[in-house]
N, C-alpha and C positions, 0 to 999 in steps of 0.2 A: 692335557688343560691346552692344547691349543684347536683340540675339537667342537672346548667346550667354548672358547674365543671366537669360534667361528661360526657356532650355531646363533652366541649373541649377537653376533654382527649380522646375519642375518637375518634377524626379530628383528634387529633394531630398523634395518634397510625398508622389512617389507611392511612396517609400525610406520619409517615416514611416507615411504610410497601408498601406503592404503588410505593415510589420513589425505593426503593430498592428492590421490583420486577422488576420492569423494570432496572434500576443499572446492575443486575444479567443476565437479559434478553439479551442487549442490549451494555455493557460493558465491563462485569467481563469475565475473561479468564485464565483460571489456565493452568501453565504451564506443568501443569503433563497429562493436557489433551487436548494434539495437534495435537492429531489424527494421522492414520498409513497415512503414504504419497504414499501408492500403491494404498490407497483406493480411488477409482474411481462414482462420483455420476453414481447412479443406473436409467437415461435414457438421453434419445436419448438430444443432438447431442453425449455425455460423452458415452453413449456404445459403439456408433458402433467408435468409436477412442479409445475405451480405450487400446487396442493393443499398440498402437502406445506412450502411454498416459507412460502404463508400463516401455514399454521399455526401451523410455529416462529415465526415473527416475531412473528405476532399475544402466544405466549405469554410472550417474551421484553419484548415494549413494554409488557405488564401487569405483569410486575415490577415492585417496588419499588425504585427506585433513589437513591441520590444524585449530584447535579451536583457536580462538580471543576473547580476552574479553576486551572492555573500560569499563569506564563508565560516562555516560551521562553529560548530564549540571544540570540536579537532582540530580544525583550522584546514580543513578539507575544503575544493573549491565546487560549490554547484551552482547550476544553473536553472532560471526556468523563465518563461514569457508570460511576459505581462501583456493583458492586452485593455485599455484605456477605454472605458464607456461613455465615463461621464464624472465631474469632480463631486469629491465630496459623496460619491454612492459607494456600498460597502465593498468587503474586496474577499472574494470566494478566492480559495487557497487551496489548492488539488493535489494530491497522491498519486501518485498511481501506482500499478502492481509490479511483481516480483516480471524480470525480463521484459515490461510491458513498455508503454511509452505513453505521455499525459494526451496526445492528439487522438488517439485511436478510443483510450479511454476513457477521454472525456468531451468525445466527440458530443452526444448528446447532453451532459450534465452543462458546458458551456451556452449552449445553444438557449438552454434556458434560464442561466445565470447571465444572459447578456436579454435575455425578453423581460427579466426584473429588473434590469437596467445596473446591474452591478459589473465592477470591476473584477477580473477573472486572472490569477497566479497562477499558470502549471505549472508546477516542478517535478523539472526531471532527477531524479532521485540519483542519491551517492554509487556511484559504479555504474553509473547507466547513463543514454542520451549525452549529451557536452556535459556532465558533469563526472568529479573526475574521482578516483578510488576503487577500484574494482574486486569491491568484500559487500556483497549484499547480504545483511545480517537479519533482515528479517522481522524492521522492528526494534531490535534491542539495541543498534544507534542511531537510527530515524526516527526513532521518534525524539530524540534531543533537534533534528536538523526541524523539526516541525515548528520549536519553539524560537529558532536559526529565523525563521521565515518568517515567521509574524514579531521577531524582533524589525527585523527588514519594512516590513511592512509599518509599523508603528516610527520608527525613524524617520523613513520617508514620508507617509500624510499624516501621520501623528497618530494619538492614541484614541481619543474621540472616532478615530473613522471604522466602521462596524467590522469584523473579522468574523467568517464562517468557512470551518476546516473542514474537507470532503477527504475523501478515500474512497480508493477501486480496491476489493482484493488486498494482496501486502500491505496496500497505501493504508485501506479500510484497519485497518490490526493497526498500521502504524499509529495513524490518527487517531484510535482508539486508546491504547498505551498513551499519548501526549494527556489524558483527560488526567491521566494521575499523577500529573508532573502540574507544576504551575503556568497554567497557564494566562498570556492578559487578561485583564478584565472585562476588554472591548471583544475576548471571543467571544460571540452571542450563541452560538452553536456549532457541533460537530454532526457530521452526517458520513455512514457510512454505508460503503455497497459491499457484501460478500466477504465478512473479515474471517481467521478465522481466530481461533481461543487464543491460542499461544505460539510461539514457532515451533517448541515440542512437540505441538498436539499437531500438526498439518505435514510434519517432516517425517513426523510417524504413522502417518495415515498414508501420506506417499508411498513410503518407501514397505509398508506393510500391503496395502490395497492394488496399488499400481506398479511399485516394481516386484512385487512377488517374492519380496525380503526380509525376513523379520528381523524389525528395531531394533530389539531388545538385544538381537545379538550383536547388531553396529554401533549403538547406541556410546559404549566410552569412543570409538572411533570417531565417528560423528561430532563429537564433545569435543574430541581434541582435536578435530578438522579444523573448526569453529575459531577452538583457544587458540594453534600454534598458525594459524594462516590467516584466520581472520580476524585476530584478536581481539573478541567479544565471548562473552560468555553467554551460549545456549539458552543454560539453564535459568536469565535473570529474573528474578523475582520480580522484579519492576516490567517486565516483558508482559505478562497474564492480562490480557482483557481482561477477561471480568473482575480481577482486584484493583488495574487502576478505571472500572467504569464505578467500581461501588464507591470513590472519591471523587468523583464528578462533582466538578461544580454547575458545570454546563449541559445545555439538552442533548440527545444524541437521538440520532431519526436513526433507526437502524434495518438494511435490506438486504434481504438475501430472497434467492431465487431456489425457487422449491426442487426442479431438477438440475441444481449443480451438484455437478461430477467430480469437479475438483476441490473444492471447498464446501464439504456438506451445508446443509442450512441446516443439521443439528448442532454444526458448533458453534450459531448466531442464539441460540434461546438461553444456553447458561448465561453468556453476557448480560441480553435483555434481563435476565431477572436477576442479576448482582442491581439491578439500580432502578427497578419498575417503575419508581416518583421518577424518574428521569429520562425514562427510556423508552422512544417509542418503535416499538418492531414489526414490519411488514416486512410479509412473504408473499412472494410471484409465482402463480404456480404456473408452470412451462418455460420459465426461463432457466437456462444455466448461466454455467458462473459469469456476473460478470453480464448476465442481457437481459437483467428485469426491463429497462430504459426500451430498454429495442422490441422488446415481447408487447410489452403494453405502456405506452409508450403517454396514455392521455392519462391511464391511474397514477402513475409516477411523477407527471409534473403535477396533476393535483395532491398527492402524496406531499411532495415539498412544497410544496405552495401553502396548504395550508399549515404542514408543520412549520416553516419560517413567517408566517405570520399570525404567527399563535405564539411569538418569541416575544 
């Protein structure tokens, strides 16, 4: 009997230790460790674009802004940088990627927004940057933060202010998931750059292809890690971008680099096909993850301008 108890105890300890390690690798984020905004990956194609990226980051980093704070739907304190261009102008609300930061992810998109005369709110996602929390949920909880930020802008500037919601990578998936919710009527469009189709699909891709581990073998532990330590359901049905976009009432511009190795471009196609009447789908040859703007700035800006003007 004592041997059985010992074996069971070892299995329980192994389970909780294993799930905690998975949580730390995949879902944990310390706001104190959100990285250097000027840091660029030390491999191609990023190295050849480094000067352009750093230059745009520097311009945005030196631009005056106002720190703003809100309480999310679950009480978590979230931070954002608000850049005011002019009174009464549309507001672009921007959501960065997994373990990313808004300054780097939107150094190009914000430049275009300023040129269009839009005010810009760059959100620091939960568990990242100055925002509180320690867990990234791949959009499961973040999609509701989109509603919280839209509510903040409406309360501050009024519901007659046009809102445009932008996202890159995890932020792109997040804003697409939000299209399946009740967005305010003054949200005029959503722009999503290199999203994944669902949290489970991107984790499966990274586990199988990048980490060379069998996702199906670790799947129960990954789900358990998210639930026990992150307090969320990784398989949340409302967090599938395809299903959300089917319900969308706002136009969506979907952008993806054809050479994206982290979130393959094929993940975007079924999202576009879910609602072809409202989704415009554009791919950029030669662009890696989140690099479409950098690789072909002229076409990227032209595409976004045409999309916004058609709304």
